[in-house]
C-alpha positions as CSV (number, residue, x, y, z in Angstrom):
1,M,7.4,-17.2,4.1
2,L,7.3,-14.1,6.3
3,D,6.7,-14.3,10.0
4,C,5.5,-11.3,12.1
5,S,3.8,-11.3,15.5
6,G,2.2,-7.8,15.1
7,P,1.2,-5.3,12.5
8,V,3.6,-3.7,10.1
9,T,3.7,0.1,9.4
10,D,4.5,1.8,6.2
11,N,4.6,5.5,5.1
12,I,5.0,7.0,1.6
13,A,5.9,10.6,0.8
14,Q,4.8,12.4,-2.4
15,R,3.8,15.9,-1.2
16,F,1.9,14.0,1.4
17,V,2.6,11.2,3.8
18,T,0.3,8.2,4.4
19,V,0.5,6.1,7.5
20,E,-0.5,2.5,6.8
21,E,-0.7,-0.6,9.1
22,G,-1.4,-4.2,8.4
23,P,-0.7,-7.8,9.1
24,I,1.7,-10.2,7.4
25,K,-0.1,-13.4,6.4
26,G,2.0,-16.0,4.7
27,S,3.7,-14.3,1.8
28,Q,1.4,-11.2,1.8
29,I,1.5,-7.9,3.6
30,K,-1.8,-6.0,3.4
31,F,-1.7,-2.3,4.6
32,R,-4.7,-0.2,5.3
33,L,-4.7,3.6,5.5
34,K,-4.6,5.0,9.1
35,D,-3.8,8.7,8.5
36,V,-2.9,11.1,5.7
37,G,-0.6,14.1,6.4
38,R,-0.2,16.9,3.9
39,I,2.4,19.6,3.5
40,S,0.9,22.9,4.8
41,F,0.5,24.6,1.4
42,S,-1.1,21.7,-0.5
43,R,-4.8,21.4,-1.1
44,D,-6.8,18.8,0.8
45,L,-6.8,15.5,-0.9
46,P,-10.1,13.6,-1.3
47,V,-8.6,10.2,-0.4
48,H,-11.0,8.4,2.1
49,D,-9.4,4.9,2.2
50,L,-6.4,3.1,0.7
51,V,-5.4,-0.5,0.8
52,R,-1.9,-1.5,-0.4
53,E,-1.1,-5.2,-0.9
54,W,2.4,-6.7,-1.5
55,T,2.4,-10.4,-2.3
56,L,5.4,-12.6,-3.0
57,L,4.0,-15.0,-5.7
58,D,7.1,-17.1,-6.0
59,K,10.8,-16.6,-5.3
60,N,11.2,-14.4,-8.5
61,T,7.8,-12.5,-8.6
62,L,6.6,-9.7,-6.3
63,Q,3.1,-8.3,-6.9
64,A,1.8,-4.9,-5.7
65,R,-1.8,-3.7,-5.8
66,L,-3.2,-0.3,-4.6
67,N,-6.9,0.1,-4.1
68,M,-8.2,3.6,-3.3
69,E,-11.5,5.3,-2.3
70,T,-11.8,9.0,-3.0
71,L,-14.5,11.6,-2.4
72,T,-15.9,11.0,-5.9
73,H,-15.1,7.3,-6.5
74,G,-15.8,4.2,-4.5
75,M,-13.0,1.7,-3.6
76,Q,-11.4,0.6,-6.9
77,E,-8.0,-0.6,-8.1
78,H,-5.7,2.3,-8.7
79,T,-2.4,0.6,-9.5
80,F,-1.3,-3.0,-10.2
81,I,2.3,-4.0,-10.9
82,R,4.2,-7.3,-11.0
83,Y,7.9,-7.3,-10.5
84,Q,10.1,-10.0,-12.0
85,K,13.5,-10.7,-10.6
86,I,16.1,-10.6,-13.3
87,T,19.4,-12.4,-12.6
88,P,22.5,-12.1,-14.7
């Protein structure tokens, strides 16, 4: 179980940088988009909102979901992945 007294911040870089903040509740971190920064020569991205959830389902399974809203699409699931710990 995770314990945090304030919001957690994340940033991701793939020709742009997102600044995301969110609370830790139990075994889940839920980030919400705060800002998007783009490199100077890239086109403007139509991302309006982004929610990234990381959930520890059990001691061996981590789940990640990314929901995104763009200029042309309402909020919808963009990516879902489940990581399984493999031990030798």
